[in-house]
N, C-alpha and C positions, 0 to 999 in steps of 0.2 A: 443026780436033782439041778432042777434049772436054776439059772445063776440070774441075782436080781439086775447084771448087766449087759444079758443078752439080748438080740433081738426077737420080736414074738410079733405075732399075728393079732389083732381084735377085729372079728368082722372084716370090713373093705380096709382098715387101716394097718400099714404095716410099721412097727413101731421098732425105734433102736436100743430099747431097752425096757425091761419092766417097774421102772420109776415113773408116778404118775403126781403128778401138782395137780392137790387138790384144791376145788373152788376155795377163793379166800375171797371175800369181801374187804373191800379197802376204803371204798365212797370217795373217790377219786375223780368222779365222771359229773360235774355240773352240768345241770339240764340235762343229763341222763346222757351225755354223748363223750364218747370214750378220747382221749387227749392223747397228744405225741409222747408226752410223758408215761402213759399207759403201754405205747405201742414200746418204749424201750425197758419196760417193767419186764412185759412178757418177753420179750425176744434176750432179755440176759438169763432168762431162765428155759431158754430154747434146751437145753442139753436132757430135759428130763423126755422119757421116751414118749409122753403126750402130759399136754397142758391142758387143762378144764378150766374155763374163765371162772372169773366170780360170777354169782348169779346174776343174771341178764333178764328184766323184766319184758314178757312179751307184748303188754301194752301199758297205758298209763294206768290203767284201773290194776295191773299187776305189781305197781310200785308200791314197795311199804317202806323205803329208808332214804334218806336225802343222798346225793349225788351217788348215786347207785346206776350204773349204765341200762340203756333198755336196747330193744331192736325193732323199734316200731315206725322210726323217722328216719326219713334220708340223708340226715346231719349223723345220728347213731350210727348209720350202715355204713358211711364214709368214715367215721372214726374207727368203726372195727377194722374196715379193708384195710386201714394203715397197721392198725396192730397187726393181723393174720401175715401181711405181706411182710410186717419184719421177722417174723416166727420163722417164716417160710424161709427168708434170706440166710436165717443162719440152721437151717435144715432141721429146722422141727415140728411139730405136730400137734393141732390145736385144736378144740372143740369148745361150743360156748353153752352153756346152762341155763335153758329156759326154766322160767319164773315166774309165777304167777304166787303173790305172798298171802292171796286172800286176807282172811282177818288182821295179819300182823302187818298194820300199817296205822294211819293217822290221818285224820279229814285234813289235816294241813297238805299232805302231797294226794290226794286224790282229785280226780279232774270236778271242777266245780267245788270243791271243799265236801262233795259228800261221803257219807258212811263206807268205808271199806265193803268186801261183801265176804261173804263165808257159807260153810253149807247150812249153819244154824246161828241164830242170834246172839251167838254167846262170845262173851268178849274174852280176849286172849290174855291172860295174866302173863305181861310178858312187855317189855318196851322196845321202841323202836327209836330212830336216829333222824332229829330234826339239828339242821344246820340257822344258828342265831342268825340273826338281821347284822351283829357285826363279824359276821365269818365263823364264830367258832360253834364247836358242836355241843348236843348234849343228848340223854339218852331220857324217852319220856315215854309214859304209858300207852299202849294203842288204844285205839277207838273203839266204841262199841260198834259191831258192824251189823249190816243185814243179812237178811236170807236170801240167797240167790232162789228165783224162781226156775222151777224146770224150763221152761220156754228160753231163759237166758243161758242153760249149758251149751246147747249147740254154739253159739257164738265165742263161747270160750276155747269150745274145742277148734273153731276156725282157727282161733287167733295164735293157737299152739302149731297150729299147720302152718301157718302163714309166716309165723316166724322163723320156724325150720328152712322152708323156703329159701326167704329174706338170709339166713344164716349161711347158705350154701351160697346161692347163686350170685347175693349183692357182695355180702362181706367178707367170703372168700374162706369162709370153715370149713375143715376138713370133715366136722359131723357136730352132732349135737348132742348135750347130754339133758332128759327131762329129769326136771328138779321132782321126784314124789317126796322126799323126804324132809326131818327135820320142823314138821308142824308148818310147811305150808299150805297152800289150797289143797292141791292131790292130796295130802297126808292128813289133813284136815278131814276131807272124804272120808279116807278107808278107817280113821279110828272113832270108836263110839263117843267118846269124851268131847269130842267137839262136832260130830254129826247127830243129830237127835230128830232129823227128817222122817215121814211117814210115806214117803214118795217111793217110786224108785231107783232114787239114789241115797235112799237111808234104811236101816233097818238090819236086814241081811248082810253077810260077809259079801256075796256077788252084788249085792245092790249097792253097797259102799264102796265097792272095788271100781265101779261102772265107768265114774268120768274117768278114772286114771286110764283103764283101757281103752277106752274111747278117745284119749288122748295119745296113746302111745300108739294105735292103728292109726289114726290119721299122720301120725308123722310119718310113719313107715309108709304109708303108700304115697307120701307127698316126696321123702328124699331116699328112701329106701334103710331096709332093716340095719343092712351093713354099716351105716355110718350113725347110728342110732344107740345112745345109752342111756340107761336109766338109774337114778339113785334111790335110794331106800333105807329108810331107818326105821328096822324094827320096835325098836325099843325104847329110842330116846325119849327124855319128855320134856327135849327144846320145845320150846315157844309153847308150853302148857297143852301137851297132846298125850292122851294114853289109852291102850286096848286091851280089855280083858283077856283077851283070847289074840294073843299077836303073832303066836306059832301056826294056826289056821288061819288067820287072817293072811299072812304073808306066802304062806304054801299055795295058798288060791291063787293068788297075785301072778308068784312067779311061775305057777304049771300053765295060766294064760297066757304069759307073756312068752310062753316057750316057742310055740309056732312062728314068732316075729323076726327070729335071724336078725337078733340083734347083736351088736358089735360087741357090748360090756353090759355086765351088770354090776353096779357099784352099791357096795353094802357096807353102812356103817354099822361096826359092832359096838354094842353098849351107848354109853351117853357123848353124844357128838359134843367133842373137845372135852371129855370128862373119862369118868370109870370104863374101862372097856367090860368090867363084870355087873353088873347091877342084881345083886340077891334079890331083890324087890320084885325083879322082872327076870325071871331066869329065860333065856333062848337058847337052842339049837341050831346054830349056825350052818353045823354039816346037813342036820337034816333040812335044810330049806334049800342046800346046796342039792343034795339028792331028788329032792321033790322036782327040781327045775330039769336037772339032768334026766330025770325018767321021764320027764313029758316030751324028751325028746330038745330040750334047750342045749345051744352048743355057744353060746357068745363064752367071751372071757370072763373070767371071773375075779372081780378087783373088791379087794378087802380096804377097810381104810377106818383107823383111829387108834392115834400113840404109837405108831410104828417107830422103832428103829431099825438097825439092821440085819441085828442078830433076829428079832422078831418078825422081821421081814421076811428072812430064808428061811424061818420056821413055819410061814403062812406059806411058802412056795412050795417046801418039802412037801406040807401038806395038801395040797392039790390046786393052791391060789394061783392066777394068774397075772396078776397084776396089782401092786401095790402101792397105793395111795399116799402121800406125805402133804401135810398142810403145814402149819405154823413153821415148820421147819425150813421150808423154803420163802419165809419169808425175810429174814436173815443171811439167808445162804442162797445165792442164785445160780452158785456151784454146786448144789447139793448132792447131784450124781456124784461129781467128783469127790467130794467129802466124803460120802459113802463108801466108793470104792476104795479110796486110801486108807481110808479110817482117820484122816486128819478131822482136829476138832471144829466144833461150830461155832459161828458167830452168836452171839447172846441177841435176842429179839429186842427192841424199844419197845414196850407195847404201848406207851404213850403215842405212839405216831400208827397204830393199827388203823383206825379209823379216823379218815377227812387227813387234810394235810397237802404236800405237796414231795418235793422228793427226798426231804429228809426222813429217813425210815421207810423209805420206800425203794428207792434207784442208789442208794447211795451204802450200799453193804458192800463190803472188800470179797472180791475172789481171792482164793488162793494165791494165784497168777500174782495178784495185785499186791499180796499181803506180803509175797514170798516163802509163802509154806506148801509142801509137796508132801508132806508125812504126817503121820500120827506126831502128835508132842510128847 
């Protein structure tokens, strides 16, 4: 049986183990610029086989939360270069997650105070994060979006292409992950609840998948499939999205992705950050993987949502290649070692998840610092 702690290859990425740090939004990049503190945070966690950065906006229009990083300006790229240099100095591998939030935004975060954009002018029943004048943060309802015109979509595809190129050539990332999950723009196009279009990007499964597939083909053409991953969440209700036929939709998407030679496919099972099983939204993940493999897809298969060591080992025994851990990495920079030795995990301070400084970010102790070496 594969070990969680053995080396593995994902496309062109040679990884030291099968433990992946999932993307975790932390809202610590003022003006969308990564900071030296962020470099320290990611370097602390470089023992993961792969680090996936917090979601990173491909354009100002793609920004949906205060103090999240971007990839569309020289200061942002320089900031990310400090991060990747720090991770590489620790022997780690790091990819960035390319993000356009679509309708999950607020006019205060958009260029010129304009409306956020979406497949259709349907407001998401969810919240976003703003920073008050005094520096404190608050969650507020998202703003009403406007529907994108078909003529605007090629420009968004080019924004993804450009961000991918800059991520590799300027920021020094080992690869990119396209964020097609959790109710953000590409997922909004995929799912019927948020996509009521009647043109070539709405209606049928083929049409609703069109934008995501155009983005993926552009990114692969620009930087190569071997350093490109994708994140999908077939049934999560995150950010107010759902589809009546998720099995057919996502099996179609995976069959179309199969020829691209991707590094990995990152699947969120169940509700993001919530239950792994949703009785009201049943989904066959084994059938999804089978559809991808039967279409010739060879990417590493990454699973995500609520994993501990026992569940991760079970997933590997059942054919997964990589296991993504999210919140445990917040409080445990040395999570790989803790999983390997069975050591207890540090508890996380939820009040410091979003925004702030070093407290609850870079100040969690490692086993070495606390004098622990094995399970309590």
